[in-house]
C-alpha positions as CSV (number, residue, x, y, z in Angstrom):
1,M,0.1,-0.3,-0.1
2,S,1.5,3.3,-0.9
3,T,1.8,6.1,1.5
4,S,-1.0,8.2,-0.1
5,Q,-3.3,5.2,0.2
6,N,-2.0,4.9,4.0
7,K,-2.8,8.8,4.5
8,F,-6.4,8.1,3.1
9,A,-7.0,5.2,5.0
10,V,-6.0,6.7,8.3
11,D,-7.0,10.7,7.7
12,T,-10.3,10.0,6.0
13,R,-13.7,8.7,7.6
14,L,-16.5,8.3,5.2
15,E,-19.7,6.9,6.8
16,L,-23.6,6.3,6.3
17,T,-25.2,5.8,9.2
18,S,-28.2,5.6,11.6
19,E,-26.7,6.8,14.8
20,A,-26.6,10.3,15.9
21,L,-23.7,12.3,14.7
22,D,-21.4,13.4,17.2
23,V,-20.2,16.8,16.0
24,G,-17.5,17.3,19.0
25,A,-16.0,13.7,18.4
26,V,-15.4,14.0,14.8
27,Y,-14.2,17.5,15.3
28,N,-11.6,16.2,17.9
29,W,-10.5,13.4,15.5
30,A,-9.8,16.2,12.7
31,A,-7.9,18.1,14.8
32,I,-4.3,17.1,14.4
33,K,-1.1,19.2,15.1
34,S,0.2,19.8,11.6
35,C,-3.1,21.4,10.9
36,G,-4.1,25.1,12.2
37,A,-7.6,25.1,11.0
38,V,-10.6,22.9,11.2
39,V,-14.0,23.6,9.3
40,V,-16.9,21.6,10.7
41,F,-20.2,22.1,8.5
42,S,-23.2,20.6,10.0
43,G,-26.4,20.5,8.2
44,I,-29.7,20.2,10.7
45,V,-33.0,19.5,10.0
46,R,-35.1,22.7,10.0
47,D,-38.7,23.4,10.5
48,N,-39.3,24.9,7.0
49,A,-38.7,24.1,3.2
50,E,-40.1,25.3,-0.1
51,G,-42.4,27.8,1.4
52,R,-43.8,25.2,4.3
53,T,-43.4,26.5,7.6
54,D,-44.7,23.2,9.5
55,V,-41.8,20.8,8.8
56,T,-41.8,18.4,11.8
57,S,-39.2,15.8,10.7
58,L,-37.1,14.7,7.7
59,T,-36.5,10.8,6.9
60,Y,-33.4,10.1,4.8
61,E,-32.7,7.0,2.4
62,A,-29.9,6.1,0.6
63,Y,-28.9,3.7,-1.8
64,E,-26.3,2.2,0.6
65,D,-24.0,0.4,-1.3
66,Q,-23.1,3.8,-3.6
67,V,-22.7,6.1,-1.0
68,V,-19.4,5.4,0.7
69,P,-17.8,4.9,-3.0
70,K,-19.3,8.0,-3.8
71,L,-18.1,10.0,-0.9
72,E,-14.8,8.3,-1.6
73,I,-14.9,10.1,-5.0
74,I,-15.4,13.3,-3.4
75,A,-12.7,12.9,-0.8
76,N,-10.2,12.1,-3.4
77,E,-11.2,15.0,-5.4
78,M,-10.7,17.3,-2.3
79,R,-7.3,15.8,-1.9
80,S,-6.5,16.3,-5.5
81,R,-7.6,20.0,-5.3
82,W,-6.2,21.1,-1.9
83,T,-3.1,18.8,-1.3
84,D,-2.0,20.1,2.0
85,L,-5.7,18.9,3.7
86,G,-5.1,16.9,7.1
87,R,-8.1,14.8,7.6
88,I,-11.3,14.6,6.1
89,A,-14.9,13.4,7.5
90,L,-17.8,12.9,5.4
91,I,-20.8,11.4,7.3
92,H,-24.3,11.4,6.3
93,R,-27.4,10.1,8.6
94,V,-30.4,7.7,7.2
95,G,-33.4,7.4,9.0
96,K,-36.1,9.6,11.1
97,L,-34.6,13.0,12.2
98,E,-36.2,15.5,14.4
99,L,-35.9,19.3,14.0
100,T,-32.2,20.5,15.0
101,E,-30.5,17.1,14.6
102,S,-27.6,16.7,12.6
103,S,-28.0,15.2,9.5
104,V,-24.8,15.7,7.5
105,L,-21.2,16.6,8.8
106,V,-18.5,17.6,6.7
107,V,-15.4,18.3,8.8
108,V,-12.2,19.3,6.9
109,S,-8.6,20.1,8.5
110,S,-5.8,22.0,6.8
111,P,-2.8,23.9,7.9
112,H,-4.7,27.1,6.7
113,R,-8.4,28.0,6.5
114,P,-8.6,29.3,3.1
115,E,-8.0,25.5,1.8
116,A,-10.3,24.0,4.7
117,F,-13.2,26.6,3.8
118,A,-12.9,25.9,0.3
119,A,-12.7,22.3,0.3
120,A,-15.5,21.9,2.9
121,R,-17.8,24.0,0.5
122,Y,-16.7,21.9,-2.5
123,A,-17.3,18.5,-0.4
124,I,-20.8,19.7,0.9
125,D,-21.9,20.9,-2.5
126,A,-20.7,17.8,-4.1
127,L,-22.6,15.4,-1.6
128,K,-25.6,17.0,-2.1
129,I,-25.6,16.6,-6.0
130,G,-23.3,13.5,-6.2
131,V,-24.3,11.1,-3.6
132,P,-27.7,8.5,-3.7
133,I,-29.7,9.9,-0.7
134,W,-33.0,11.2,-0.5
135,K,-35.1,12.9,2.2
136,Q,-39.0,12.7,2.7
137,E,-40.3,16.0,4.5
138,H,-42.9,15.4,7.3
139,W,-45.0,18.0,8.4
140,K,-48.4,18.3,10.8
141,D,-50.7,17.0,8.1
142,G,-48.8,14.5,5.8
143,S,-45.3,14.2,3.9
144,D,-43.7,14.0,0.6
145,W,-40.1,13.4,-1.0
146,G,-37.9,16.3,-0.9
147,T,-39.1,19.4,-3.5
148,N,-35.3,19.6,-4.5
149,S,-34.7,16.5,-6.2
150,H,-32.5,16.1,-8.8
151,E,-30.6,13.6,-11.0
152,I,-27.3,12.4,-9.6
153,S,-24.1,14.3,-11.1
154,D,-20.5,13.9,-11.4
155,V,-19.2,15.1,-8.4
156,R,-15.9,16.0,-10.1
157,K,-17.4,18.8,-12.1
158,V,-18.6,20.6,-8.9
159,E,-17.0,24.1,-9.1
160,S,-14.9,25.2,-6.4
161,S,-13.7,28.6,-5.1
162,T,-9.7,27.9,-4.6
163,P,-8.2,30.3,-2.3
C-alpha cells in the first residue's frame, strides 16, 4: 500500500449511519498538530422547506451500496484540489431525524483556513448533487419526498472556490 493510500485510510472518515452524529467527537478526530484550521459544517433538520413552515421531521434513505464509494470520489477530489489537507470526514445519517438533529457532517482540517473552507464548501456541494441520498419531508398533515430532487451528477464537475 502506498503512502498516499495509507494517509487516505488513516486521515479520511466516510460513513453512512443511522446513529446520531457526534460533532464534537469528529472535530476532535480532525484536529491534528500539523493543521491550524478545522472547518465543521453540520446540516441540521429545520422546520421549513420550499415555503412550508410546518416541517416536523425528515426521513433520509440512501442507495447504501453506493454512498461510501461516492463519498470516496469526493474525498479523492478534495485531496487532488487541495493537496495539503489533513483529515476529512464526510458522514451522513439515514432514518428519521427530528428538528435540529444533524443529518450531515463535513469536517476538514488543513494547515490554513482558506483551503479548509474551500474544501468543505466543495464537499457539501458535491455530496448534495452526487451521492444517492434522498429525504422525505414530514409536516403536520402529511409528507412528501424532498422538493429539491435532482439527477445524481458527477461530483468531479462541481465548481470550487480556490483560495
